[in-house]
C-alpha positions as CSV (number, residue, x, y, z in Angstrom):
1,M,-7.0,-16.4,21.3
2,T,-9.8,-15.0,19.3
3,V,-13.7,-14.4,19.6
4,Q,-15.8,-17.8,19.6
5,H,-19.3,-17.7,18.1
6,V,-21.5,-20.8,19.1
7,D,-24.6,-21.6,17.7
8,I,-27.0,-23.3,20.1
9,Q,-28.1,-26.6,18.0
10,D,-28.1,-29.3,21.0
11,P,-31.2,-30.0,22.3
12,E,-29.2,-30.5,25.8
13,D,-28.2,-26.9,26.0
14,V,-32.1,-25.3,25.4
15,G,-32.9,-24.1,28.7
16,Q,-29.4,-23.9,30.1
17,R,-28.3,-21.3,32.2
18,I,-25.5,-18.8,30.1
19,D,-23.8,-18.7,33.2
20,N,-23.3,-23.0,33.4
21,F,-23.1,-23.1,29.5
22,L,-19.3,-21.1,30.2
23,L,-18.1,-22.5,32.8
24,R,-18.5,-26.2,30.7
25,T,-17.2,-25.1,27.5
26,L,-14.5,-22.9,29.1
27,K,-13.2,-25.3,31.3
28,G,-10.3,-24.6,33.3
29,V,-11.4,-20.7,33.7
30,P,-12.1,-19.7,36.7
31,R,-15.6,-18.6,37.9
32,Q,-15.1,-15.3,38.8
33,Y,-13.6,-14.2,35.2
34,V,-16.9,-15.9,33.9
35,Y,-19.4,-13.9,35.8
36,R,-16.9,-10.6,35.2
37,I,-16.9,-11.1,31.1
38,L,-21.3,-11.7,31.8
39,R,-21.3,-8.5,33.9
40,R,-19.2,-6.2,31.3
41,G,-21.3,-7.2,28.5
42,E,-18.1,-9.3,27.0
43,V,-20.5,-12.3,26.4
44,R,-23.4,-11.2,24.1
45,V,-26.3,-13.7,22.8
46,N,-27.6,-12.5,19.5
47,G,-25.9,-9.3,19.6
48,G,-27.1,-8.5,23.1
49,R,-26.2,-8.5,26.6
50,V,-27.3,-10.7,29.3
51,K,-27.6,-11.7,32.5
52,A,-26.0,-14.7,34.0
53,S,-29.5,-16.3,34.6
54,Y,-30.4,-16.4,30.9
55,R,-31.7,-19.3,29.8
56,M,-30.6,-20.1,26.5
57,Q,-33.1,-21.0,23.2
58,L,-32.5,-22.9,20.0
59,N,-30.5,-21.2,17.4
60,D,-29.6,-18.7,20.3
61,R,-25.7,-17.6,18.9
62,V,-23.3,-16.9,21.7
63,R,-20.3,-14.7,21.6
64,I,-17.3,-15.5,24.0
65,P,-15.0,-12.8,24.1
66,P,-11.0,-14.6,23.5
67,T,-9.7,-16.2,26.6
68,R,-6.5,-17.3,28.2
69,A,-6.2,-20.8,26.9
70,R,-5.9,-22.5,30.6
71,Q,-9.2,-24.6,29.8
72,E,-6.8,-25.7,27.3
73,L,-4.4,-28.2,29.8
74,P,-4.9,-31.3,30.0
75,V,-6.4,-33.1,33.1
76,E,-3.4,-34.5,35.5
77,Y,-4.4,-37.8,37.1
78,S,-2.5,-41.1,37.8
79,T,-3.2,-44.2,36.6
80,D,-3.8,-45.2,39.9
81,I,-6.4,-42.5,40.8
82,A,-8.1,-43.5,37.3
83,E,-8.2,-47.3,38.1
84,T,-9.3,-46.4,41.5
85,L,-12.3,-44.5,40.3
86,K,-12.9,-46.9,37.8
87,D,-13.4,-49.7,40.4
88,S,-15.5,-46.9,42.7
89,V,-18.8,-47.2,40.3
90,I,-21.4,-49.0,41.8
91,F,-23.8,-48.3,39.4
92,E,-24.1,-47.0,35.9
93,D,-26.9,-46.8,33.0
94,A,-27.4,-44.0,30.1
95,D,-28.4,-41.3,32.0
96,Y,-26.4,-41.9,35.5
97,L,-22.6,-42.8,36.7
98,I,-22.5,-43.3,40.7
99,L,-19.8,-43.7,43.0
100,N,-18.9,-44.9,46.2
101,K,-16.5,-42.0,46.5
102,P,-13.0,-42.6,48.0
103,A,-12.4,-40.5,51.3
104,G,-9.3,-37.7,50.6
105,I,-10.2,-37.3,46.9
106,A,-12.2,-33.7,46.2
107,V,-15.4,-33.9,43.9
108,H,-14.1,-30.7,41.6
109,G,-11.1,-29.0,41.0
110,G,-10.6,-25.4,42.5
111,S,-8.4,-22.8,42.6
112,S,-5.5,-25.4,44.7
113,I,-7.0,-28.5,42.8
114,R,-6.1,-28.5,39.6
115,S,-8.7,-31.7,38.7
116,G,-11.5,-33.5,41.0
117,I,-13.9,-36.6,40.4
118,V,-15.7,-35.0,37.8
119,E,-12.9,-33.5,35.6
120,I,-11.3,-36.6,35.6
121,L,-14.4,-39.1,34.9
122,R,-15.0,-36.6,32.2
123,D,-11.7,-37.3,30.6
124,I,-11.9,-40.9,31.4
125,Y,-15.4,-41.1,29.8
126,A,-14.9,-38.6,27.0
127,N,-18.3,-37.4,27.8
128,P,-17.8,-32.8,28.6
129,R,-20.9,-32.9,29.8
130,L,-20.9,-35.0,32.8
131,E,-21.8,-33.4,35.7
132,L,-22.2,-33.4,39.6
133,V,-25.7,-33.9,40.9
134,H,-24.8,-33.2,44.2
135,R,-21.5,-33.0,46.4
136,L,-19.8,-34.2,49.1
137,D,-16.8,-33.1,51.7
138,R,-13.3,-34.0,50.1
139,D,-13.2,-36.1,53.6
140,T,-16.4,-37.9,53.2
141,S,-16.6,-41.5,51.3
142,G,-19.4,-42.9,49.8
143,C,-22.8,-42.3,47.2
144,L,-22.1,-39.6,44.5
145,A,-24.0,-39.4,41.7
146,L,-23.1,-37.6,38.6
147,A,-25.2,-37.4,35.2
148,K,-24.2,-37.9,31.9
149,K,-26.6,-35.5,30.5
150,R,-28.3,-32.8,30.7
151,S,-31.7,-33.7,30.8
152,A,-31.0,-36.4,33.6
153,L,-29.1,-33.6,35.5
154,Q,-32.2,-32.1,35.9
155,I,-34.9,-34.7,36.8
156,A,-32.1,-35.7,39.8
157,Q,-31.2,-31.9,41.0
158,A,-35.0,-31.2,41.0
159,A,-35.6,-34.2,43.1
160,F,-32.7,-32.9,45.4
161,R,-34.4,-29.0,45.3
162,E,-37.8,-30.7,46.6
163,R,-36.3,-32.7,49.0
164,R,-37.6,-35.7,47.4
165,V,-33.9,-37.5,48.0
166,K,-33.2,-40.0,51.0
167,K,-29.5,-39.7,51.8
168,I,-28.7,-42.4,54.9
169,Y,-24.8,-41.6,56.1
170,E,-22.6,-43.8,58.8
171,L,-20.5,-42.4,61.2
172,Y,-18.0,-42.6,64.4
173,V,-18.5,-39.9,67.3
174,H,-16.4,-39.6,70.2
175,G,-18.3,-40.7,73.3
176,Q,-21.6,-42.4,74.7
177,W,-24.2,-40.8,72.2
178,P,-27.6,-40.5,74.0
179,Q,-30.1,-42.9,73.0
180,S,-32.6,-40.2,73.6
181,K,-31.2,-38.2,70.9
182,R,-33.0,-38.5,67.9
183,V,-33.2,-35.4,66.3
184,V,-30.8,-32.4,66.4
185,Q,-32.7,-29.2,64.6
186,L,-29.8,-26.3,65.0
187,K,-30.2,-23.7,62.4
188,L,-26.7,-23.5,60.6
189,E,-24.5,-20.8,59.6
190,R,-21.9,-19.9,57.3
191,Y,-18.8,-17.6,57.7
192,E,-15.3,-17.0,57.1
193,T,-12.4,-17.7,59.6
194,S,-9.8,-15.0,60.4
195,W,-7.7,-17.0,57.9
196,G,-10.2,-17.3,55.4
197,E,-11.6,-20.7,56.0
198,R,-15.1,-20.9,55.3
199,R,-17.0,-22.7,57.8
200,V,-20.2,-23.3,59.2
201,R,-21.7,-22.9,63.0
202,V,-25.2,-23.4,64.7
203,S,-26.8,-19.8,64.9
204,A,-30.3,-18.2,65.3
205,A,-29.3,-16.3,62.3
206,G,-28.7,-19.5,60.1
207,V,-30.8,-21.6,57.9
208,K,-33.1,-24.1,59.2
209,A,-31.2,-27.5,59.3
210,R,-32.9,-31.4,60.8
211,T,-30.6,-34.3,61.2
212,D,-32.2,-37.7,62.4
213,F,-29.8,-39.7,64.4
214,E,-29.7,-43.5,65.4
215,V,-27.6,-45.1,67.5
216,L,-26.1,-48.3,65.7
217,E,-23.6,-50.2,68.0
218,R,-21.4,-48.8,70.7
219,A,-17.6,-49.3,71.4
220,G,-17.9,-48.9,75.5
221,V,-17.4,-45.5,76.5
222,H,-15.2,-43.8,74.2
223,A,-17.2,-44.4,70.6
224,T,-20.8,-44.7,69.1
225,R,-21.7,-45.7,65.6
226,L,-24.3,-44.1,64.4
227,Q,-26.8,-43.4,61.5
228,A,-28.0,-40.2,60.1
229,T,-30.8,-38.9,58.1
230,L,-30.7,-35.7,56.4
231,H,-33.7,-34.1,56.2
232,T,-32.0,-30.6,54.8
233,G,-28.9,-30.8,53.0
234,R,-26.5,-27.6,54.4
235,T,-22.8,-27.3,54.0
236,H,-21.2,-29.6,57.2
237,Q,-24.4,-30.3,58.6
238,I,-23.8,-33.7,60.1
239,R,-20.3,-32.7,61.2
240,V,-21.8,-29.8,62.9
241,H,-24.8,-31.0,64.2
242,A,-22.9,-33.7,66.0
243,S,-20.2,-31.4,67.3
244,A,-23.0,-29.4,68.8
245,S,-24.2,-32.5,70.3
246,G,-21.3,-32.7,72.3
247,H,-20.2,-36.1,70.0
248,S,-18.2,-35.0,67.2
249,I,-17.4,-37.0,64.8
250,M,-14.0,-39.1,65.0
251,G,-11.5,-37.6,62.7
252,D,-12.8,-34.1,62.3
253,D,-10.4,-31.9,62.4
254,K,-12.6,-28.8,62.0
255,Y,-15.5,-29.3,64.1
256,S,-13.9,-31.7,67.0
257,A,-14.6,-30.2,70.5
258,A,-11.5,-29.4,72.3
259,Q,-12.8,-32.5,75.0
260,D,-15.0,-34.8,73.8
261,P,-17.2,-36.8,76.3
262,G,-15.5,-40.3,76.9
263,S,-12.8,-39.5,74.8
264,G,-10.5,-40.2,77.5
265,A,-6.8,-40.5,76.2
266,H,-7.4,-40.3,72.5
267,Q,-5.9,-38.4,70.3
268,L,-7.4,-37.3,66.9
269,D,-4.1,-37.8,64.8
270,E,-4.6,-41.7,65.5
271,V,-7.7,-41.8,63.8
272,P,-7.4,-42.9,59.6
273,R,-10.0,-40.3,58.5
274,L,-12.7,-38.3,59.0
275,C,-15.3,-41.5,59.9
276,L,-18.4,-40.1,57.7
277,H,-20.0,-42.3,55.2
278,A,-23.0,-41.7,52.8
279,R,-23.8,-45.3,52.7
280,K,-27.6,-45.1,51.1
281,L,-29.0,-42.9,48.5
282,T,-32.2,-42.7,46.8
283,I,-33.2,-40.5,44.2
284,P,-36.8,-40.5,42.8
285,I,-36.4,-40.6,38.8
286,G,-40.1,-40.2,37.5
287,A,-42.5,-43.4,38.8
288,D,-39.3,-45.1,39.8
289,A,-36.3,-44.3,42.0
290,L,-33.0,-44.8,41.6
291,R,-31.9,-46.7,44.8
292,V,-27.6,-47.7,45.8
293,V,-26.0,-49.0,48.8
294,A,-22.5,-48.1,49.4
295,P,-20.6,-50.8,51.6
296,V,-18.0,-48.5,54.1
297,E,-14.5,-48.7,52.7
298,P,-12.6,-51.3,54.6
299,G,-10.1,-49.0,56.3
300,M,-13.0,-47.5,57.9
301,A,-14.4,-50.6,58.7
302,Q,-11.1,-51.8,60.1
303,F,-10.6,-48.4,63.1
304,W,-14.6,-49.3,64.4
305,A,-13.3,-52.7,64.4
306,S,-10.1,-51.7,67.1
307,C,-12.4,-49.7,68.8
308,Q,-14.3,-52.6,69.5
309,A,-11.9,-54.5,70.2
310,V,-10.2,-52.7,72.7
311,A,-13.3,-51.4,74.7
312,E,-13.8,-55.1,74.8
313,S,-10.7,-56.0,76.2
314,S,-9.9,-53.0,78.7
315,E,-10.4,-49.2,79.3
316,K,-7.5,-48.3,77.0
317,P,-8.7,-45.8,74.9
318,C,-9.8,-46.6,71.5
319,G,-7.4,-46.6,68.8
320,G,-4.3,-46.2,70.8
321,D,-2.7,-49.3,68.9
322,Q,-3.4,-47.1,65.7
323,G,-0.7,-44.9,63.2
């Protein structure tokens, strides 16, 4: 392990925060380590200490201390996963890549996940600059945008930050969602459970959050198919707003109420997955906009069809023949 000296010559690096540059350069190194070496002054720019918020300039010389070569470990994924992700691409141009993300795959690696979607696609496309424009929960499917270069990333993230992006979700909830309940505005607060898991709850001390809901279809008294439009992008916003309204999302093992109205004898473990799908995404790009629609995956659509079939034929709880 030796000290690295990196000269900033690529225009794509100019203006990038030093912490983000290091996270990309030192692949696989924990975030905590990157911020620790910055705090300690072990990272130097032009011979001087810098804060994590420092934005790099052309011809800067960055000193990076020796790091354990965890970043040199190869990205591990199966051929099946690679094919699944390649087949999930619904839009691609010189700047962006958009997937119909499968449920159950994390968007990025973490402490317990070696490789997520972004790490795998960087390897497949041989493009270390590929970055997530935004995130989806591991168990949520649908539109997921990635940028192929930093200039494209900045444009898209600015649109998200300025709330000019339109995101529409499809979801199935327990019970009969009231036709009149169209807007949910409840402040949300992040917290940590006693066992160390990060979650979100409704709290007066939280941040503003608004979700608009529209009833699309019903499966008797047991379930409702909804459309949700986000006006804010808080963590787990739709999941918490739905649960707080008394109709949690089917398959949600984090925020489901102990008893959902109209759920009858329906059991959570009979639902094949979290029934939440990012169906439409519109990102303003200059004078134009990037518009994509991701079809609901067959397994989720088939589950809804089974709910309808049961509702039409008897009072037997929907999904009772699943599993």
